[in-house]
C-alpha positions in Angstrom: 26.5 -70.1 -6.4 28.8 -67.1 -5.9 32.4 -67.5 -4.9 32.6 -71.3 -5.3 36.4 -71.0 -5.5 36.8 -69.8 -1.9 34.5 -72.6 -0.6 36.5 -75.2 -2.6 39.8 -73.8 -1.4 38.7 -73.9 2.3 37.5 -77.5 2.0 40.7 -78.6 0.3 42.8 -77.0 3.1 40.7 -78.6 5.8 41.2 -82.0 4.2 45.0 -81.4 3.7 45.6 -79.7 6.9 47.8 -77.2 5.1 47.5 -74.2 2.8 46.7 -75.0 -0.8 49.8 -74.2 -2.9 47.8 -73.5 -6.1 44.9 -71.2 -7.0 41.4 -72.5 -7.5 39.2 -71.1 -10.3 35.6 -72.2 -10.4 32.9 -72.4 -13.0 31.3 -69.2 -11.7 34.4 -67.1 -12.5 35.5 -66.9 -8.9 39.2 -67.4 -7.9 41.0 -68.0 -4.6 44.5 -68.9 -3.6 48.1 -67.6 -3.7 48.6 -64.9 -6.4 50.8 -65.9 -9.3 50.5 -69.6 -8.7 49.2 -72.0 -11.3 45.4 -72.5 -11.1 43.3 -75.6 -10.9 40.3 -74.8 -13.1 37.1 -76.6 -12.2 35.0 -76.0 -15.3 31.7 -77.3 -14.0 30.1 -78.9 -10.9 30.7 -82.4 -12.4 34.4 -81.9 -11.5 33.4 -81.6 -7.8 31.2 -84.7 -8.1 34.1 -86.7 -9.5 36.3 -85.7 -6.6 33.6 -86.5 -4.1 32.8 -89.9 -5.4 36.4 -90.9 -6.1 38.6 -88.8 -3.8 42.3 -89.0 -4.6 44.3 -89.7 -7.7 41.6 -91.5 -9.8 39.0 -88.8 -9.2 41.4 -86.1 -10.3 42.4 -88.2 -13.3 38.8 -88.7 -14.4 38.1 -85.0 -14.1 41.2 -84.1 -16.1 40.5 -86.7 -18.9 36.9 -85.6 -19.2 37.9 -81.9 -19.5 36.0 -81.1 -16.3 39.3 -80.0 -14.6 42.2 -78.1 -16.2 45.4 -76.3 -15.2 46.1 -72.7 -16.1 49.8 -72.0 -15.9 52.9 -74.2 -16.3 51.8 -77.8 -16.2 55.0 -79.1 -14.6 54.9 -76.5 -11.8 51.3 -77.3 -11.1 51.9 -81.0 -11.0 55.0 -80.5 -8.8 52.9 -78.5 -6.3 49.9 -80.8 -6.1 51.7 -84.2 -6.2 51.4 -85.6 -2.7 48.3 -83.5 -1.9 46.0 -86.5 -2.4 44.2 -86.6 0.9 44.1 -90.3 1.2 47.9 -90.6 1.0 49.3 -87.2 1.7 52.4 -87.3 3.9 51.5 -86.3 7.4 47.9 -85.9 6.5 45.1 -87.3 8.7 43.5 -90.5 7.7 40.1 -90.5 6.0 38.4 -91.9 9.1 39.9 -89.1 11.2 38.9 -86.5 8.7 35.3 -87.7 8.6 35.1 -87.6 12.4 35.9 -83.9 12.3 32.6 -82.0 12.5 34.0 -79.0 10.6 35.1 -81.3 7.8 31.8 -83.1 7.7 29.9 -79.8 7.5 32.1 -78.7 4.7 31.6 -81.9 2.8 27.8 -81.6 3.1 28.2 -78.1 1.7 30.3 -79.4 -1.1 27.7 -82.0 -1.9 25.1 -79.2 -2.3 27.5 -77.2 -4.4 28.2 -80.1 -6.7 24.6 -80.4 -7.9 22.8 -83.7 -8.4 24.3 -86.3 -6.1 25.0 -88.9 -8.8 28.4 -90.3 -9.5 29.4 -89.4 -13.1 30.4 -92.2 -15.4 34.1 -92.6 -16.0 35.4 -91.1 -19.3 35.3 -93.6 -22.2 39.1 -93.6 -22.3 39.2 -95.5 -19.0 39.7 -99.2 -19.5 37.0 -101.6 -18.3 38.2 -104.1 -15.8 37.5 -107.8 -16.3 37.6 -110.4 -13.6 40.1 -113.2 -13.8 43.9 -113.5 -14.0 46.1 -110.8 -15.3 49.0 -111.4 -17.8 47.4 -114.2 -19.7 48.1 -114.0 -23.4 44.6 -112.7 -24.0 44.7 -110.0 -21.3 48.2 -108.9 -22.3 47.1 -108.6 -25.9 44.1 -106.4 -24.8 46.3 -104.2 -22.6 48.9 -103.7 -25.3 46.2 -102.8 -27.8 44.7 -100.2 -25.4 48.1 -98.5 -25.1 49.6 -98.8 -28.5 46.7 -99.0 -31.0 45.9 -95.3 -30.4 46.9 -94.5 -34.0 50.2 -94.4 -35.7 49.7 -90.8 -36.8 49.2 -89.7 -33.2 52.4 -91.4 -32.2 54.3 -89.8 -35.0 53.3 -86.4 -33.5 54.7 -87.4 -30.1 57.7 -89.5 -31.0 58.9 -87.7 -34.1 60.7 -89.4 -37.1 62.6 -91.9 -34.9 59.3 -93.6 -33.8 61.1 -94.9 -30.7 58.9 -95.1 -27.6 61.5 -95.5 -24.9 64.1 -93.5 -23.1 66.6 -91.8 -25.4 70.3 -91.4 -24.7 71.4 -87.8 -24.6 74.9 -86.5 -25.2 73.7 -83.0 -24.0 70.3 -81.6 -23.1 70.5 -79.6 -26.3 70.8 -82.6 -28.6 67.9 -83.4 -30.9 65.4 -86.1 -30.0 66.3 -87.9 -33.2 70.0 -88.0 -32.5 69.4 -89.1 -28.9 67.2 -91.9 -30.0 69.7 -93.0 -32.6 72.4 -93.0 -29.9 70.2 -95.1 -27.7 69.7 -97.7 -30.4 73.4 -97.7 -31.2 74.3 -98.1 -27.5 72.0 -101.2 -27.3 73.7 -102.7 -30.4 77.2 -102.1 -29.0 76.3 -103.6 -25.7 75.0 -106.7 -27.5 78.2 -106.7 -29.6 76.3 -107.4 -32.8 78.2 -108.6 -35.8 77.0 -109.2 -39.4 75.1 -112.4 -39.9 74.0 -112.8 -36.3 70.3 -113.4 -35.4 68.7 -110.8 -33.1 65.3 -111.2 -31.4 63.7 -107.8 -30.6 61.0 -108.4 -28.0 58.4 -105.7 -28.1 59.7 -104.3 -31.3 57.3 -101.3 -31.5 57.4 -99.5 -34.8 60.5 -101.3 -35.9 63.2 -98.8 -35.1 65.6 -101.1 -33.3 65.2 -103.8 -35.9 65.9 -101.4 -38.7 68.9 -99.9 -37.0 70.4 -103.2 -36.1 70.0 -104.7 -39.6 71.1 -101.6 -41.5 74.0 -100.5 -39.3 75.3 -103.9 -38.0 74.2 -106.4 -40.7 72.2 -108.7 -38.4 69.1 -110.6 -39.2 66.2 -109.6 -37.0 62.9 -111.0 -35.8 60.8 -108.3 -34.2 57.7 -109.3 -32.2 54.8 -107.1 -30.9 51.2 -107.7 -29.8 50.0 -104.5 -31.6 48.6 -105.0 -35.1 49.0 -101.3 -35.8 52.6 -101.3 -34.8 53.4 -104.4 -36.9 51.7 -102.9 -40.0 53.7 -99.7 -39.6 57.0 -101.5 -38.9 56.6 -103.8 -42.0 56.1 -100.8 -44.2 59.2 -99.1 -42.8 61.2 -102.3 -43.3 60.0 -102.5 -46.9 60.8 -98.8 -47.5 64.3 -99.4 -46.2 64.8 -102.4 -48.5 65.4 -104.7 -45.5 62.7 -107.4 -46.0 65.4 -110.0 -46.6 66.9 -109.3 -43.1 63.9 -108.3 -40.9 60.7 -110.2 -40.1 58.0 -108.5 -38.0 55.6 -110.8 -36.2 52.4 -110.2 -34.2 53.5 -112.8 -31.6 53.6 -113.2 -27.8 57.1 -113.8 -26.4 55.8 -117.0 -24.9 55.1 -118.4 -28.4 58.5 -117.8 -30.0 60.0 -121.2 -30.8 62.6 -120.7 -33.5 65.7 -120.1 -31.3 68.5 -120.0 -30.7 69.3 -116.3 -31.2 72.7 -114.7 -30.9 71.3 -111.7 -29.0 68.0 -110.5 -27.6 66.9 -106.9 -27.0 63.9 -106.1 -24.8 63.5 -102.3 -24.7 60.6 -100.9 -22.7 58.7 -104.1 -22.9 59.3 -105.9 -19.6 57.1 -103.4 -17.7 54.1 -105.2 -19.3 55.2 -108.7 -18.1 54.0 -108.5 -14.5 55.6 -109.8 -11.3 53.8 -113.2 -11.4 55.1 -113.9 -15.0 58.6 -112.3 -14.7 60.6 -115.4 -14.0 58.8 -117.2 -16.9 59.7 -114.2 -19.1 63.3 -114.5 -18.1 63.4 -118.3 -18.5 61.8 -118.0 -22.0 64.4 -115.5 -23.2 67.2 -117.6 -21.6 66.0 -120.7 -23.6 65.9 -118.7 -26.8 69.5 -117.5 -26.5 72.5 -119.5 -27.6 75.2 -120.2 -25.1 77.5 -117.1 -25.1 74.6 -114.9 -26.3 73.6 -111.6 -24.7 70.4 -110.0 -23.5 69.9 -106.3 -23.1 66.9 -105.6 -20.9 65.9 -101.9 -20.8 63.3 -101.4 -18.2 61.7 -98.8 -15.9 62.1 -99.5 -12.2 60.3 -98.3 -9.1 62.0 -97.7 -5.8 61.6 -100.5 -3.3 59.3 -100.0 -0.3 60.3 -100.7 3.2 57.2 -102.8 3.4 56.5 -104.2 -0.1 53.0 -105.2 1.0 52.0 -101.5 1.1 52.9 -100.9 -2.5 50.0 -99.6 -4.6 49.8 -99.5 -8.4 49.4 -96.0 -9.8 45.6 -95.7 -10.3 45.7 -93.2 -13.1 48.3 -95.2 -15.1 46.6 -98.5 -14.5 43.2 -97.2 -15.6 44.2 -95.0 -18.6 47.8 -95.7 -19.7 49.3 -99.1 -19.0 46.6 -101.5 -17.8 48.1 -104.3 -15.9 51.5 -102.7 -16.1 53.8 -103.4 -13.2 57.1 -101.7 -12.1 59.6 -103.7 -10.1 62.6 -102.6 -8.1 65.9 -103.0 -10.0 67.1 -105.6 -7.5 64.1 -107.7 -8.1 64.7 -107.7 -11.9 68.3 -108.6 -11.5 67.4 -111.5 -9.1 64.8 -112.9 -11.5 67.2 -112.8 -14.4 69.8 -114.6 -12.4 67.3 -117.2 -11.2 66.5 -117.9 -14.8 70.2 -118.7 -15.4 71.6 -115.4 -16.7 74.8 -113.9 -15.5 74.2 -110.1 -15.1 77.3 -108.3 -16.3 76.4 -104.7 -16.4 73.8 -102.3 -15.1 73.5 -98.7 -16.2 71.0 -96.2 -14.9 69.9 -93.6 -17.4 67.2 -92.0 -15.2 68.0 -88.4 -16.1 67.8 -89.3 -19.8 64.1 -90.2 -19.5 63.1 -86.9 -18.0 64.7 -85.1 -21.0 63.0 -87.6 -23.4 59.5 -87.1 -21.8 59.8 -83.3 -21.9 60.5 -83.4 -25.6 57.5 -85.7 -26.2 55.3 -83.3 -24.2 56.6 -80.4 -26.2 55.9 -82.1 -29.5 52.3 -83.0 -28.4 51.6 -79.5 -27.2 53.0 -77.9 -30.4 50.6 -79.9 -32.5 47.7 -80.2 -30.0 44.8 -79.4 -32.4 45.9 -82.2 -34.8 46.6 -84.6 -31.9 43.1 -84.2 -30.5 41.6 -84.7 -34.0 43.5 -88.0 -34.4 43.2 -89.5 -30.9 40.3 -87.6 -29.4 40.5 -84.9 -26.7 40.3 -87.3 -23.8 43.1 -89.6 -25.1 45.4 -86.6 -25.9 44.8 -85.3 -22.4 45.7 -88.7 -21.0 49.0 -88.7 -22.8 49.9 -85.1 -21.9 49.3 -85.7 -18.2 51.0 -89.1 -18.1 54.1 -87.9 -19.9 54.5 -84.7 -17.9 53.9 -86.4 -14.5 56.3 -89.2 -15.5 59.0 -86.6 -16.4 58.8 -85.2 -12.9 58.9 -88.7 -11.4 62.2 -89.5 -13.1 63.6 -86.1 -12.3 62.7 -86.5 -8.6 64.2 -90.0 -8.5 60.8 -91.5 -7.7 61.3 -94.0 -10.5 64.3 -94.9 -12.6 65.2 -96.7 -15.9 68.1 -99.2 -16.3 69.8 -101.1 -19.0 70.7 -104.6 -17.7 73.2 -106.5 -19.8 73.1 -110.3 -19.1 74.7 -113.3 -20.8 74.0 -117.0 -21.1 77.4 -118.3 -20.2 78.9 -121.3 -21.9 78.9 -124.6 -20.0 82.6 -124.0 -19.3 81.7 -120.8 -17.5 83.1 -118.5 -20.3 80.9 -115.4 -20.6 82.5 -114.2 -23.8 82.8 -110.7 -22.3 86.1 -108.8 -22.6 88.1 -108.2 -19.4 87.2 -104.5 -19.6 83.5 -104.8 -20.3 82.4 -101.3 -21.1 83.9 -101.3 -24.6 80.8 -99.5 -25.8 81.7 -96.3 -24.0 
């Protein structure tokens, strides 16, 4: 059908109640929208069906992952323009019920149904995780969720993360620093906050590919137990440990944090892991780490935080991230995290926000992925590579806009006497 782009653009603007800030390019070659703006490319009629049957974020995500929808132009600019245009939640937009009462909108929707072809909902892309009934954050469901995210292939993660193989926010001296030096500086910052000294025992919860364990053992002389639920991560980490000649100081386990029973440890690092714990399990997580730490020991909890809602009952999990990236992942406000750590018995001694550092980190990861795109799609598949590109680019914008943050929380298990073991001027790591 000729000029599908104009029809699509008009419908979107009816639903949004505002001009569309991006161009639309349809499968028939037609285009419509502001000149020079990035274009939403609908490659086929199936893209329209996905938006019809699942309007909002999840429908857009399914179309993107399946390759039915693409962006022509700068990805960050396009995401910045269309974020908040989801018609179910758009700020100031009419409700779905009000929209469907609008005769003009209903007529346009009927036309769009005809334009989309067969009125059958397309199956979700295979990269979307299948939901199972029952409780979340059991040991079994956590193991499945971690495997979905991290067992994509170590070769794929090498493309994205680079030689450091650190999958958490780096710590940048300047925006022009290298990714490798910024990740090394982050690991060193964690070690200094924990005040590691030779011979101490460190538990690294969610050890990933072993980078923190190796840095702590090699640079600070500690003995490390690193735990992960990912078989692929553990195998990779063990090989790195052996290559570094550190097998006498580092043990990598495939183990749930709830099953660690060989404390006490002198220090615990948890870097980018607590987002997987879940609100209903967070106090248990904090209590378990407290019990594993010797009196006077320190915990460094490095965790992404969301902004608190005025009414927390209205908070919704990000549909795209839950379905494709971090199934069952939950972000909590910083204040909630601090409260739960204190309820478990910890004394929180320092909180440092490094939000801007994550935007820089994510943009470097996206650049690495895009630079080796052909190989990345061969290794992980086109759909999975598209998931990671969208997730990381959108997350970079979220950190830059202050929609989400990331914080390092330093907490201690004080001695019975009340002594924290902290110096009077605490920030000796600066």
